[in-house]
C-alpha positions as CSV (number, residue, x, y, z in Angstrom):
1,X,-22.1,32.4,-11.7
2,X,-19.6,35.4,-10.3
3,X,-18.8,36.9,-13.7
4,X,-22.4,37.4,-14.7
5,X,-22.9,41.5,-15.4
6,X,-24.3,43.7,-12.6
7,X,-26.6,45.2,-15.8
8,X,-28.9,41.5,-15.3
9,X,-29.1,41.4,-11.7
10,X,-29.6,45.0,-10.7
11,X,-31.1,46.9,-13.9
12,X,-29.2,49.4,-16.1
13,X,-29.3,52.6,-13.6
14,X,-27.8,51.1,-10.5
15,X,-25.1,49.1,-12.8
16,X,-24.1,52.1,-14.5
17,X,-23.3,54.1,-11.5
18,X,-21.4,51.0,-10.0
19,X,-19.3,51.0,-12.8
20,X,-18.6,54.6,-13.3
21,X,-18.3,55.5,-9.5
22,X,-16.9,52.3,-8.1
23,X,-15.6,49.9,-11.1
24,X,-17.9,47.6,-10.4
25,X,-19.2,45.7,-13.3
26,X,-19.7,42.0,-12.3
27,X,-21.4,40.1,-9.4
28,X,-17.8,38.8,-8.5
29,X,-16.7,42.5,-8.2
30,X,-19.9,43.5,-5.8
31,X,-19.4,40.6,-3.8
32,X,-15.6,41.5,-2.9
33,X,-16.3,45.0,-2.6
34,X,-16.3,44.7,1.5
35,X,-17.7,47.1,4.2
36,X,-14.9,49.6,5.1
37,X,-16.6,49.3,8.7
38,X,-19.5,48.3,10.6
39,X,-21.7,50.1,12.9
40,X,-23.4,48.9,16.3
41,X,-27.2,48.9,16.5
42,X,-26.4,50.0,20.7
43,X,-23.9,52.4,19.7
44,X,-23.2,55.0,17.7
45,X,-20.5,55.8,15.3
46,X,-17.7,58.7,16.4
47,X,-18.7,61.9,15.3
48,X,-15.7,63.8,16.7
49,X,-13.3,62.2,14.0
50,X,-15.3,63.5,11.1
51,X,-12.5,64.4,8.1
52,X,-13.5,67.7,6.3
53,X,-13.8,67.4,2.6
54,X,-14.6,63.7,2.7
55,X,-17.7,61.8,1.9
56,X,-18.9,59.9,5.2
57,X,-21.7,57.5,5.9
58,X,-22.3,57.8,9.9
59,X,-25.1,56.6,12.1
60,X,-26.4,59.0,14.8
61,X,-29.5,60.4,16.6
62,X,-31.1,63.5,16.0
63,X,-31.0,65.5,19.1
64,X,-32.6,68.7,17.9
65,X,-34.2,70.0,14.6
66,X,-35.4,73.2,14.0
67,X,-37.0,75.6,10.8
68,X,-35.3,79.1,10.4
69,X,-37.2,81.4,8.0
70,X,-34.3,84.3,6.4
71,X,-34.5,86.7,3.4
72,X,-32.3,86.3,0.5
73,X,-32.3,87.7,-2.8
74,X,-35.2,85.8,-4.1
75,X,-37.3,86.6,-1.0
76,X,-38.1,85.1,1.9
77,X,-36.7,81.5,2.5
78,X,-36.9,78.3,5.3
79,X,-33.9,76.4,6.6
80,X,-33.8,73.3,8.1
81,X,-31.0,72.8,11.2
82,X,-30.9,69.2,12.3
83,X,-27.8,68.4,15.0
84,X,-27.2,64.9,15.4
85,X,-25.1,63.6,18.1
86,X,-23.3,60.1,19.1
87,X,-22.0,61.0,22.9
88,X,-18.7,61.7,21.2
89,X,-19.7,65.1,19.5
90,X,-22.2,67.1,17.9
91,X,-22.8,67.4,13.7
92,X,-25.0,69.9,11.8
93,X,-27.1,69.1,9.1
94,X,-28.3,71.7,7.0
95,X,-31.6,71.6,4.3
96,X,-32.8,74.3,1.7
97,X,-36.0,75.1,0.3
98,X,-38.0,72.6,-1.0
99,X,-35.7,70.1,0.4
100,X,-36.9,71.2,4.0
101,X,-40.1,69.2,4.1
102,X,-39.5,65.6,4.2
103,X,-36.7,65.8,6.6
104,X,-38.8,67.8,8.6
105,X,-40.9,65.6,8.9
106,X,-38.7,62.7,9.4
107,X,-36.0,63.7,11.6
108,X,-38.1,64.2,15.0
109,X,-35.3,64.4,17.9
110,X,-35.0,60.7,19.3
111,X,-34.8,59.5,15.6
112,X,-32.0,57.2,15.0
113,X,-30.6,57.0,11.2
114,X,-27.7,56.4,8.4
115,X,-26.8,60.0,6.9
116,X,-24.5,60.2,4.1
117,X,-22.5,63.4,2.9
118,X,-19.5,65.2,2.4
119,X,-18.3,67.4,5.7
120,X,-18.0,70.8,5.4
121,X,-16.9,73.6,7.5
122,X,-19.7,76.5,8.3
123,X,-19.0,79.2,10.8
124,X,-16.4,77.0,12.3
125,X,-18.5,73.8,13.0
126,X,-18.8,70.9,11.0
127,X,-21.7,70.3,8.9
128,X,-23.4,67.9,6.4
129,X,-25.9,69.9,3.6
130,X,-28.5,68.5,2.4
131,X,-27.2,64.8,3.5
132,X,-29.3,61.8,2.5
133,X,-30.1,59.4,5.1
134,X,-32.5,56.3,6.1
135,X,-34.3,56.1,9.4
136,X,-33.3,53.1,11.4
137,X,-36.8,52.2,13.1
138,X,-35.3,49.2,15.1
139,X,-35.5,45.6,15.3
140,X,-37.2,43.7,12.9
141,X,-38.9,46.5,11.4
142,X,-39.2,46.8,7.7
143,X,-36.5,49.4,7.2
144,X,-33.0,49.9,5.6
145,X,-31.3,47.3,8.1
146,X,-34.3,45.0,8.3
147,X,-32.5,42.8,6.4
148,X,-29.7,42.3,8.8
149,X,-30.2,39.8,11.7
150,X,-27.1,40.5,13.6
151,X,-26.3,43.9,15.6
152,X,-23.9,45.2,13.0
153,X,-24.7,47.4,10.1
154,X,-22.0,47.0,7.3
155,X,-21.0,50.9,5.8
156,X,-20.1,50.9,2.3
157,X,-17.2,52.4,0.8
158,X,-19.8,54.9,-1.1
159,X,-19.7,57.6,-3.3
160,X,-22.5,61.0,-3.4
161,X,-24.1,59.0,-6.2
162,X,-24.5,55.8,-4.4
163,X,-24.9,55.5,-0.7
164,X,-24.0,52.6,1.5
165,X,-27.5,51.4,2.2
166,X,-28.2,51.5,-1.2
167,X,-25.0,49.3,-1.7
168,X,-26.1,47.3,0.9
169,X,-29.6,46.5,-1.1
170,X,-27.3,45.9,-3.9
171,X,-25.4,43.2,-2.0
172,X,-28.4,41.1,-0.8
173,X,-29.7,40.7,-4.4
174,X,-25.9,39.1,-5.2
175,X,-25.2,37.6,-1.6
176,X,-27.3,34.3,-2.4
177,X,-24.5,33.9,-5.8
178,X,-21.7,34.0,-3.4
179,X,-22.0,30.2,-2.9
180,X,-21.1,29.6,-6.5
181,X,-17.6,31.1,-5.5
182,X,-14.3,28.9,-6.6
183,X,-12.0,28.7,-4.0
184,X,-8.6,29.3,-4.9
185,X,-6.8,28.1,-1.9
186,X,-6.1,24.8,-1.7
187,X,-7.8,22.5,0.4
188,X,-5.2,21.4,2.4
189,X,-3.8,25.1,3.4
190,X,-7.1,26.2,4.1
191,X,-7.3,23.3,6.6
192,X,-4.0,23.4,8.2
193,X,-4.2,27.6,8.9
194,X,-8.2,27.0,10.2
195,X,-9.8,29.8,7.3
196,X,-13.2,29.5,6.5
197,X,-14.2,28.4,2.6
198,X,-14.9,31.2,0.5
199,X,-18.9,31.0,0.3
200,X,-19.3,31.2,3.9
201,X,-16.1,34.4,4.5
202,X,-18.5,36.2,1.6
203,X,-21.6,35.9,3.7
204,X,-20.0,36.8,7.0
205,X,-18.4,39.8,5.7
206,X,-21.5,41.4,4.2
207,X,-23.7,40.2,7.0
208,X,-22.0,39.4,10.1
209,X,-23.6,38.0,13.2
210,X,-21.1,38.9,15.6
211,X,-17.3,40.7,15.6
212,X,-15.9,37.2,15.5
213,X,-17.8,36.7,12.2
214,X,-16.0,39.9,10.9
215,X,-12.7,38.8,11.8
216,X,-12.6,35.4,11.0
217,X,-13.9,36.5,7.2
218,X,-11.3,39.1,7.0
219,X,-8.7,36.6,8.0
220,X,-9.9,34.4,5.3
221,X,-9.6,37.2,2.7
222,X,-6.8,38.7,3.6
223,X,-5.3,35.1,2.6
224,X,-7.0,35.0,-0.4
225,X,-5.4,38.2,-1.5
226,X,-1.7,37.5,0.1
227,X,-1.5,34.2,-1.5
228,X,-2.7,35.1,-5.4
229,X,-0.1,38.0,-5.2
230,X,2.5,35.4,-3.7
231,X,2.1,32.6,-6.4
232,X,2.3,35.3,-9.2
233,X,5.5,36.5,-7.8
234,X,6.6,32.7,-7.0
235,X,5.9,31.6,-10.5
236,X,8.2,34.5,-11.9
237,X,10.7,33.7,-9.3
238,X,10.6,30.1,-10.9
239,X,10.4,31.5,-14.3
240,X,13.5,33.4,-13.7
241,X,15.7,30.4,-12.2
242,X,15.0,28.3,-15.3
243,X,17.1,31.0,-17.7
244,X,20.3,30.0,-18.4
245,X,23.0,32.5,-17.8
246,X,26.5,33.0,-17.6
247,X,28.4,32.4,-14.4
248,X,30.6,35.7,-14.1
249,X,33.7,34.8,-11.6
250,X,35.8,37.6,-11.1
251,X,39.6,37.1,-11.9
252,X,41.8,37.4,-9.3
253,X,44.7,40.0,-9.4
254,X,42.0,41.5,-11.8
255,X,40.3,44.7,-12.4
256,X,38.2,44.2,-9.1
257,X,41.2,43.9,-7.1
258,X,42.9,46.9,-8.7
259,X,40.3,48.7,-7.6
260,X,39.8,47.9,-4.4
261,X,43.6,48.4,-3.8
262,X,43.1,51.8,-4.6
263,X,40.1,53.1,-2.2
264,X,41.1,55.7,0.1
265,X,39.0,54.1,2.6
266,X,37.6,50.7,4.2
267,X,34.4,49.0,3.0
268,X,32.1,48.9,5.8
269,X,30.9,45.7,6.8
270,X,27.7,45.7,5.7
271,X,29.2,46.8,2.3
272,X,31.3,43.6,2.4
273,X,28.6,41.2,3.4
274,X,25.9,42.6,0.4
275,X,29.2,42.4,-1.8
276,X,29.7,38.8,-0.9
277,X,25.5,38.0,-1.9
278,X,25.9,39.2,-4.9
279,X,29.3,37.9,-6.3
280,X,27.9,34.4,-4.8
281,X,24.6,35.1,-7.3
282,X,26.9,35.8,-10.0
283,X,28.7,33.4,-9.8
284,X,25.8,30.9,-10.7
285,X,24.4,29.8,-14.3
286,X,21.4,31.0,-13.9
287,X,20.5,35.1,-13.6
288,X,20.9,37.1,-10.2
289,X,17.6,38.9,-9.4
290,X,18.4,41.0,-6.1
291,X,17.5,44.2,-4.7
292,X,20.0,46.2,-3.1
293,X,18.1,48.4,-0.7
294,X,19.7,51.1,2.0
295,X,20.0,54.1,4.1
296,X,20.4,57.1,1.9
297,X,24.1,57.8,1.4
298,X,25.2,53.9,2.8
299,X,27.5,53.8,-0.3
300,X,25.2,51.6,-2.8
301,X,26.8,53.1,-5.7
302,X,30.0,51.7,-4.8
303,X,28.8,47.9,-4.4
304,X,26.9,48.5,-7.7
305,X,30.2,49.6,-9.4
306,X,32.1,46.7,-7.6
307,X,30.0,44.5,-8.7
308,X,30.0,46.0,-12.4
309,X,33.8,45.5,-12.1
310,X,33.4,41.8,-11.3
311,X,31.4,41.3,-14.2
312,X,34.0,42.8,-17.0
313,X,36.8,40.9,-15.2
314,X,35.1,37.7,-16.1
315,X,34.8,39.3,-19.7
316,X,31.2,40.4,-19.8
317,X,29.6,44.1,-19.5
318,X,27.6,46.1,-17.1
319,X,24.9,48.6,-18.0
320,X,23.7,50.9,-15.4
321,X,20.2,52.1,-16.5
322,X,19.3,55.6,-14.4
323,X,16.2,57.6,-14.5
324,X,17.3,61.0,-15.7
325,X,20.2,62.3,-17.5
326,X,21.1,64.6,-14.5
327,X,22.0,61.2,-12.7
328,X,23.5,59.3,-15.5
329,X,26.1,62.0,-15.4
330,X,26.2,62.4,-11.9
331,X,27.2,58.3,-11.9
332,X,29.3,58.6,-14.9
333,X,31.2,61.4,-13.3
334,X,31.6,59.6,-9.5
335,X,32.6,56.4,-11.2
336,X,34.9,58.0,-13.4
337,X,36.3,59.4,-10.8
338,X,36.3,56.5,-8.3
339,X,38.2,54.5,-10.7
340,X,40.5,56.9,-11.9
341,X,43.0,56.0,-15.0
342,X,41.1,52.3,-14.3
343,X,38.6,54.2,-16.8
344,X,40.9,54.4,-19.3
345,X,40.8,51.0,-21.3
346,X,42.3,51.0,-24.7
347,X,43.7,54.8,-24.1
348,X,47.6,55.0,-24.8
349,X,49.7,54.8,-21.1
350,X,46.2,53.1,-19.9
351,X,47.1,50.6,-16.8
352,X,46.5,46.8,-17.9
353,X,43.9,45.7,-16.0
354,X,41.9,49.2,-17.1
355,X,38.2,49.1,-19.1
356,X,36.4,52.1,-20.8
357,X,33.6,53.3,-19.2
358,X,31.1,55.2,-21.6
359,X,27.9,57.6,-21.0
360,X,24.7,57.3,-23.1
361,X,21.8,59.4,-23.2
362,X,19.3,61.0,-25.5
363,X,20.5,64.4,-26.1
364,X,24.4,63.1,-27.1
365,X,25.4,64.5,-30.2
366,X,25.5,62.3,-33.4
367,X,29.1,61.9,-33.6
368,X,29.9,61.1,-29.6
369,X,26.3,58.6,-29.7
370,X,28.2,56.3,-33.1
371,X,31.2,56.3,-30.7
372,X,29.4,55.0,-27.7
373,X,27.4,52.4,-30.2
374,X,30.6,51.3,-31.3
375,X,32.6,50.4,-28.0
376,X,29.4,48.3,-26.9
377,X,29.3,46.7,-30.0
378,X,32.6,45.5,-30.2
379,X,33.4,45.0,-26.2
380,X,36.0,48.0,-26.4
381,X,33.8,49.4,-23.6
382,X,33.0,47.6,-20.4
383,X,30.8,49.7,-18.4
384,X,28.1,52.3,-19.5
385,X,25.8,54.5,-18.1
386,X,22.5,55.7,-19.7
387,X,19.1,56.7,-19.7
388,X,16.3,54.8,-21.4
389,X,18.4,55.5,-24.7
390,X,19.9,52.3,-23.5
391,X,16.8,50.6,-24.6
392,X,16.9,51.5,-27.8
393,X,17.0,49.1,-31.0
394,X,20.2,50.4,-32.2
395,X,22.1,49.6,-28.7
396,X,23.8,46.3,-29.0
397,X,26.2,44.6,-27.1
398,X,29.5,42.4,-27.5
399,X,28.5,40.2,-24.3
400,X,26.2,42.0,-21.5
401,X,26.7,40.4,-18.5
402,X,24.9,42.7,-15.7
403,X,22.2,45.1,-15.8
404,X,22.1,47.9,-12.6
405,X,18.9,49.6,-12.3
406,X,19.0,52.9,-10.1
407,X,15.6,54.2,-8.8
408,X,13.9,50.8,-9.7
409,X,10.4,52.4,-9.5
410,X,10.7,55.0,-12.4
411,X,10.9,51.9,-14.7
412,X,8.5,49.5,-15.6
413,X,9.6,46.0,-15.6
414,X,9.1,46.4,-19.5
415,X,12.1,48.9,-19.5
416,X,14.1,46.7,-17.6
417,X,13.4,43.7,-19.8
418,X,14.0,45.4,-22.6
419,X,17.8,45.9,-21.6
420,X,18.1,42.5,-20.3
421,X,16.4,41.1,-23.7
422,X,20.2,42.4,-24.9
423,X,22.3,40.0,-23.2
424,X,24.1,37.5,-25.4
425,X,27.3,35.6,-25.0
426,X,29.2,33.6,-27.9
427,X,26.8,34.4,-29.8
428,X,23.8,33.1,-28.0
429,X,20.9,34.6,-26.2
430,X,22.0,34.8,-22.2
431,X,19.8,36.5,-19.3
432,X,21.9,39.0,-17.8
433,X,22.3,39.2,-14.1
434,X,19.9,42.1,-12.2
435,X,20.4,44.3,-9.8
436,X,18.5,46.6,-8.7
437,X,18.7,49.8,-6.6
438,X,16.1,51.7,-4.5
439,X,17.2,55.2,-3.2
440,X,15.2,54.9,-0.1
441,X,14.7,52.4,2.4
442,X,11.1,50.0,1.7
443,X,9.7,48.3,4.5
444,X,9.8,43.9,4.4
445,X,6.0,43.9,3.2
446,X,6.5,46.2,0.6
447,X,9.9,44.0,-0.6
448,X,7.7,41.0,-0.4
449,X,5.0,42.7,-2.7
450,X,6.2,45.3,-5.0
451,X,9.4,43.5,-5.9
452,X,8.3,39.9,-4.8
453,X,10.6,38.3,-7.2
454,X,13.8,39.6,-6.3
455,X,16.1,38.4,-3.6
456,X,16.8,41.5,-0.9
457,X,20.1,43.1,0.7
458,X,20.1,46.0,2.6
459,X,23.2,48.0,3.6
460,X,22.2,49.6,6.9
461,X,25.5,51.3,8.4
462,X,26.7,54.8,6.9
463,X,30.4,54.9,5.7
464,X,32.9,56.5,8.5
465,X,32.8,60.3,8.3
466,X,29.4,61.2,7.3
467,X,28.5,64.1,9.2
468,X,25.0,64.2,11.1
469,X,22.0,66.2,9.4
470,X,20.1,68.5,11.8
471,X,16.5,69.2,10.5
472,X,14.2,71.7,11.4
473,X,10.5,72.9,10.4
474,X,10.5,76.7,9.6
475,X,6.6,78.0,10.0
476,X,7.1,80.4,7.4
477,X,3.6,81.9,7.7
478,X,3.0,81.8,11.8
479,X,7.0,83.0,12.3
480,X,8.3,84.9,9.3
481,X,11.6,85.8,11.3
482,X,12.3,81.9,11.4
483,X,12.2,82.3,7.6
484,X,14.8,85.4,7.9
485,X,16.9,83.4,10.1
486,X,16.9,80.6,7.3
487,X,17.9,82.6,5.0
488,X,21.0,83.8,7.2
489,X,21.8,80.7,8.2
490,X,22.6,79.7,4.4
491,X,24.8,82.9,4.1
492,X,26.8,81.5,7.0
493,X,27.2,78.2,5.4
494,X,28.4,79.9,2.2
495,X,31.0,82.5,4.6
496,X,32.3,79.0,6.0
497,X,33.3,78.1,2.6
498,X,30.2,75.6,1.8
499,X,27.2,75.5,-0.4
500,X,23.8,75.3,-0.4
501,X,20.6,73.8,-2.1
502,X,16.9,75.3,-2.0
503,X,14.3,73.3,-3.4
504,X,11.2,74.4,-4.6
505,X,8.5,72.1,-5.9
506,X,7.7,74.2,-9.4
507,X,9.8,75.3,-12.2
508,X,7.9,78.4,-12.9
509,X,7.7,79.0,-16.4
510,X,4.3,79.5,-18.3
511,X,4.3,76.0,-19.8
512,X,2.3,73.1,-18.4
513,X,4.4,72.6,-14.9
514,X,5.5,68.7,-14.7
515,X,8.3,69.1,-12.5
516,X,5.8,69.2,-9.3
517,X,6.3,66.7,-6.4
518,X,3.4,64.3,-5.5
519,X,0.7,66.5,-3.9
520,X,-0.1,65.7,-0.4
521,X,-3.6,65.3,0.3
522,X,-6.1,67.6,-0.1
523,X,-7.9,68.2,3.3
524,X,-4.4,69.7,4.3
525,X,-5.3,73.3,2.2
526,X,-8.4,73.8,0.7
527,X,-7.5,76.7,-0.9
528,X,-3.8,76.8,-1.2
529,X,-1.6,79.0,-3.3
530,X,0.4,78.0,-6.3
531,X,3.1,76.0,-5.5
532,X,6.5,78.4,-5.4
533,X,8.5,78.1,-8.2
534,X,12.8,77.5,-9.2
535,X,12.7,80.5,-11.4
536,X,10.9,83.2,-9.1
537,X,12.7,82.2,-5.7
538,X,16.1,82.1,-7.4
539,X,15.6,86.0,-8.3
540,X,13.8,86.8,-4.9
541,X,16.8,85.3,-3.5
542,X,19.7,86.4,-5.7
543,X,17.7,90.1,-5.3
544,X,17.0,90.0,-1.1
545,X,18.6,87.8,1.1
546,X,21.0,86.2,-0.6
547,X,22.0,89.4,-2.6
548,X,25.7,89.1,-3.8
549,X,26.0,85.2,-3.5
550,X,26.4,82.9,-6.7
551,X,23.2,81.8,-7.3
552,X,22.0,79.2,-10.4
553,X,18.9,77.4,-11.1
554,X,18.7,73.7,-12.3
555,X,15.3,72.2,-13.2
556,X,14.4,69.5,-15.9
557,X,13.3,71.2,-18.7
558,X,17.1,72.7,-19.3
559,X,18.7,71.9,-22.3
560,X,21.2,68.7,-21.0
561,X,24.5,70.5,-21.6
562,X,23.1,73.4,-19.7
563,X,22.2,71.1,-16.6
564,X,25.4,69.4,-16.8
565,X,27.4,72.8,-16.9
566,X,25.5,73.7,-13.8
567,X,26.0,70.6,-11.6
568,X,29.9,70.7,-13.0
569,X,30.0,74.5,-12.0
570,X,28.4,73.4,-8.4
571,X,30.5,70.3,-7.9
572,X,33.5,72.4,-8.4
573,X,32.7,74.8,-6.0
574,X,32.2,78.0,-8.6
575,X,28.7,78.2,-7.5
576,X,27.4,79.3,-3.6
577,X,23.8,78.4,-4.0
578,X,21.4,75.8,-6.3
579,X,17.9,76.7,-6.4
580,X,16.8,73.0,-8.1
581,X,13.5,71.7,-8.5
582,X,13.9,67.5,-7.6
583,X,15.9,67.0,-10.2
584,X,18.9,66.3,-7.0
585,X,16.2,64.2,-5.1
586,X,18.8,60.8,-6.0
587,X,22.2,60.6,-6.6
588,X,23.8,63.8,-6.7
589,X,27.0,63.8,-4.3
590,X,28.5,67.2,-3.5
591,X,30.3,66.6,-0.2
592,X,30.9,70.7,0.5
593,X,27.2,71.1,0.1
594,X,26.1,71.6,3.9
595,X,22.8,73.1,3.8
596,X,19.3,72.3,2.3
597,X,16.3,74.9,2.4
598,X,13.4,72.8,0.9
599,X,10.0,75.7,0.0
600,X,6.7,74.6,0.6
601,X,8.0,71.2,2.3
602,X,4.4,70.2,2.7
603,X,4.0,69.6,-1.0
604,X,6.7,66.6,-1.0
605,X,6.1,63.0,0.4
606,X,8.2,61.9,3.4
607,X,10.2,59.6,1.8
608,X,11.3,62.2,-0.9
609,X,11.8,64.8,1.8
610,X,14.1,62.0,2.9
611,X,15.7,61.2,0.2
612,X,16.0,65.4,-1.3
613,X,18.1,65.7,2.7
614,X,20.5,63.0,2.0
615,X,22.3,65.4,-0.5
616,X,23.8,67.3,2.5
617,X,26.1,66.0,5.3
618,X,28.0,64.0,2.3
619,X,30.9,65.3,3.8
620,X,32.7,65.7,6.9
621,X,31.0,69.2,7.7
622,X,27.6,68.5,9.9
623,X,24.4,68.8,7.4
624,X,21.3,71.3,7.9
625,X,18.1,70.7,6.4
626,X,15.4,73.6,6.7
627,X,11.8,72.5,6.1
628,X,9.9,75.7,4.8
629,X,5.9,75.2,5.3
630,X,2.8,77.9,5.3
631,X,0.9,74.8,6.9
632,X,-0.6,75.3,10.6
633,X,0.5,73.4,13.6
634,X,-2.2,71.1,14.1
635,X,-2.1,70.0,10.1
636,X,-1.7,66.6,8.8
637,X,1.0,68.3,7.2
638,X,2.6,69.9,10.0
639,X,2.9,66.5,11.4
640,X,4.2,64.7,8.6
641,X,7.3,67.4,8.3
642,X,7.9,66.8,12.4
643,X,8.4,63.4,11.8
644,X,11.0,63.8,8.8
645,X,12.8,66.7,11.3
646,X,12.7,64.0,14.1
647,X,14.6,60.9,13.3
648,X,17.2,59.9,9.8
649,X,15.7,56.9,10.3
650,X,14.6,56.0,6.6
651,X,13.0,52.9,7.5
652,X,11.1,54.4,10.2
653,X,10.0,57.6,7.8
654,X,9.5,55.0,4.6
655,X,6.6,53.3,7.1
656,X,5.1,56.7,8.0
657,X,5.0,57.5,4.4
658,X,3.4,54.3,3.3
659,X,1.0,54.4,6.1
660,X,-0.5,57.6,5.3
661,X,-1.1,56.3,1.6
662,X,-3.8,54.4,-0.1
663,X,-2.6,50.4,-0.5
664,X,-3.2,51.1,-4.3
665,X,-0.3,53.8,-4.1
666,X,2.0,51.8,-2.2
667,X,1.6,49.1,-5.0
668,X,2.1,51.8,-7.5
669,X,1.5,50.5,-10.9
670,X,1.9,47.0,-10.1
671,X,-1.8,47.2,-9.2
672,X,-2.9,49.5,-12.2
673,X,-6.4,50.6,-12.6
674,X,-9.1,52.6,-10.2
675,X,-9.5,49.7,-8.2
676,X,-6.3,48.0,-6.2
677,X,-6.6,44.2,-6.3
678,X,-5.8,44.6,-2.7
679,X,-9.2,45.3,-0.9
680,X,-8.5,43.6,2.7
681,X,-4.9,42.9,2.8
682,X,-3.2,46.1,4.6
683,X,0.7,45.7,3.3
684,X,2.1,47.8,6.0
685,X,0.4,45.7,8.8
686,X,-0.5,42.3,7.6
687,X,3.6,41.5,7.9
688,X,2.8,37.8,8.9
689,X,0.0,37.1,6.4
690,X,2.3,38.1,3.6
691,X,5.4,36.2,4.8
692,X,3.5,33.1,5.4
693,X,1.8,33.3,2.1
694,X,5.2,33.9,0.2
695,X,6.6,30.6,1.8
696,X,3.1,28.7,1.0
697,X,3.3,30.0,-2.4
698,X,7.0,29.2,-2.6
699,X,6.5,25.4,-2.0
700,X,3.6,24.9,-4.3
701,X,5.1,26.5,-7.2
702,X,8.1,24.4,-6.6
703,X,6.0,21.2,-6.5
704,X,3.6,22.3,-9.3
705,X,4.7,25.4,-11.5
706,X,2.1,24.6,-14.1
707,X,-0.3,25.0,-11.5
708,X,-2.1,21.5,-13.1
709,X,-3.2,20.4,-10.0
710,X,-4.9,23.7,-8.6
711,X,-7.2,24.6,-11.4
712,X,-8.9,26.9,-8.6
713,X,-5.8,28.8,-8.0
714,X,-5.1,29.3,-11.9
715,X,-8.8,30.9,-12.1
716,X,-7.9,33.2,-9.6
717,X,-4.6,34.0,-10.8
718,X,-6.2,34.7,-14.4
719,X,-8.9,36.7,-13.1
720,X,-6.6,39.2,-10.8
721,X,-3.6,39.4,-13.4
722,X,-4.3,39.4,-16.7
723,X,-1.2,37.9,-18.5
724,X,0.2,41.8,-18.9
725,X,-0.3,42.6,-15.3
726,X,1.4,39.2,-14.5
727,X,4.2,40.3,-16.7
728,X,5.0,43.4,-14.5
729,X,3.9,42.9,-11.2
730,X,7.1,44.1,-9.8
731,X,6.8,47.4,-11.2
732,X,7.6,49.4,-8.0
């Protein structure tokens, strides 16, 4: 059976390496460890495309082999240099000392072999030092590829401890058990879409006779992954529709109408459309589950606030969950400013329809916290904005009708559900409606997987009056005068009455630094200096290029009151330049800030840079974003930065960002663990499969919610997602 431990089949030594380095434990795990690619016997792999510092497996031919003697500190030694070629490029192999004898005998000019090792650079040439190798002696010979009848040699994802050909031999040992694989796809679906059965697909993916075999097997195995995942999400969506909720229809002539009448601008067509979708959901007797995503600066907060006001109008309360104290305070400030005296409910002279808007964070003083908790429990406060402090047991609501989660990917579904669990109405437990906001756009396929339990609304228009942002890459190492000009530009903006941000990847005190952004791949720069730090950069700027300007710092380890005071001074125009970490990444809204300089921009992700850039150009003056980097022009990091500088289209950038990450990263903690459950499916490229699988899954779950008619599918679902992971599949 497929759950048989590999120790029984392969022996303890090989099984131990597979478990430790590849996270493969059972026969089924190994059968689902698919080849990364296939080398053709008659055609060699491209040596010209090899990545530096990565473990690779190549099939190539020996062009030349020479032994050199050299003198070293330990006396004379021997070095074997072998040049291999594939027509597209050449690669040097090097062997030293006692390791010279066997390869010198084996690797004669004209010999073909599979080589595996880590690519390094020596004297400006790519090389593999002491690679493992397996000779390919020709058709039918008793060698590493003798068991492959076809022309295609599978190359497996391997490690330095276990080469591709050894994995291949292990697959040979377990492949007969593929016939025991339980097929999760219902026969009608499989036949209707012309897909192979599972045992046949596993046989063909590991031992294909032709490229058509590979294509057919991949098509089938992608469907497995897409369909089982979408069934899990469809069951969650179905379960949510069975929960009771209180319909929340706003009263005519109430708080929402009063708010709309005061808006100094008209809503965009997109904002009106999305608001209608939300209000239709709020009016039903099962909970809304909606994802609100949109371009940076498209007015998501305004749309969310109108939904909150509608719920207050209907007699309920609304809670907004923000990921950081800075953001919670910023939202609280924005909401109270937008509402004016409509946020002064319960105060003497407050308007008739006003409600009370309160803030709840972990760092609040005891008296303020007690007052807020009382306002929530009695219903005096209609709206609360807070951090994870909202989730604590002490927090109770009079009648929680709507939960708005800002920046969903920072929260687990467990935290989201903990807040929704506080919903009560008329003494009975009722699930509140849910609106999730993402700060940066995400491609449709990711919305269907990561946020697969939510309906999606998209805001793709920017409000009138928003100014364009021009972005430029500043190559500080190649052209230091460009950096000097960048600081001149900041000074010019300040002299024109505006303000600027300078963003750094690190805080810079002696403690373990947690402010660093997601680090970019190591191949960009093997020997990078430490990231630039807020405290160092602020000091250098205040003494040097920005001397005489009012420069302040902001980072996550400051006391919350100090952070709030810094943000208030900056918002009031009392600070010229704010040097900060990514605490300003989302929700910070200072329309007078027109310039942003991002130091070590190559250390941030594409979407993160786009999000940071969205802090400028929020007023009537044009915005400027300068991406400072030391990376050379040809590096992947510079290509990422050029992409960000070339477009303001967040959907396009999110696609670039996701294409540069591994599939497991795209799905985040939804697919926790070293091995993503998606091995064949590419979330970015396989949109058609994912959309079709979602439609099939919806239909199947509506007809058979408990999967009673589909025991094999139920088994696959249990194997893929233990109960806990199904619970947090939508953790973005």
